[in-house]
N, C-alpha and C positions, 0 to 999 in steps of 0.2 A: 557846186556847193553841196548838193545832196550826197555825193559820193564821199566828200570830206567828212561830213557828219557821220555817215555810215562807217567809215574807216575808224573814226575816233571812238564810236560806240563799240565796234567790234574789238578794238584794242583794249578798251576799258573792261569789258566783261568777259571776253574769251581769250584775248591776247596771246598769252603763253601757254594755253591749255595743251597738254600732251596726252591726256586720256579722255575717254568718253565721260567719265565721272566729272572731270574738271570742266568740260564743255557744258554738261548738265548743270553744274553748280553756277557757272557763269550765266547761263540762260535763266535759271531761277532767280539770281540776283537782279538781272535786268527786268524780269517780269515783276518782281517785288517792288522795284523802284517805280515802274510804270503804274502799277495798280495801287500801291500804298504810299510810297514816299512822295511822289510828285504832288498828289492831291493833299496829303497831310501838310506839306510845306506851304502850299497855297493857302490852306485854311489858317495855318499858323501866322502867315503874313497878314491876313485879314484881321485876325485878333490883335496882332502887334500894332497894325496901323490904327486900330480903334483905341489904342492906349492901354491894352491889357498885357500883363506879363505872359510869356509863352515859354514852355519847357518842352524839350524834345528828348526822347531816349530811344534806344534800341535794345530790346531784350533778346538775349541769345542763349540763355541757360536751358539746357535740355533736361526736363524733369525725368526722374527715374520711373515715374508711372507710365511713360510711353514706350518703355522697352518692349519690343516684340509687337507693338501696335502700329508704330509708324516707322518708315525706313530710317536707317542709321544716319543718313546724311541730313535729316531734318533736325535742326537745333531746337527752335521754338516756333510753334504755329501762332497765328494771330489769336490773341486773347490768352495765351498760355500764362502770362504774368499775373492774371487775375487771382489764381490760387496762391501765388507768392505774396501778393499785395494784401488781399483780404482774408486769406486762409482757405483751406480746402472745404470746410463745412458749407461754404456758399456754393460750391460746385457739386457737393455730394447729396444735396436735397434733404439733409437732416438738420435744417435750421429751425 
């Protein structure tokens, strides 16, 4: 049973990878799912089960302000959407 699960996980995240960059991207997706998505879905289910509406989104827009600061394969880091939702003044300290 364990090897079947491992095979399915491997196929999902690394499956057809042909380059080291594709392997890296697959591993980053897997780690993101383990550390963020699984726990977020669990919390969302608790809120849903309590009768509250739940909304889920994935933000992938790469802001131009990160050029030369983070690697090109990084789309959006955790919390990147804050500047887009509330505006940059909240992040610039000039509020």
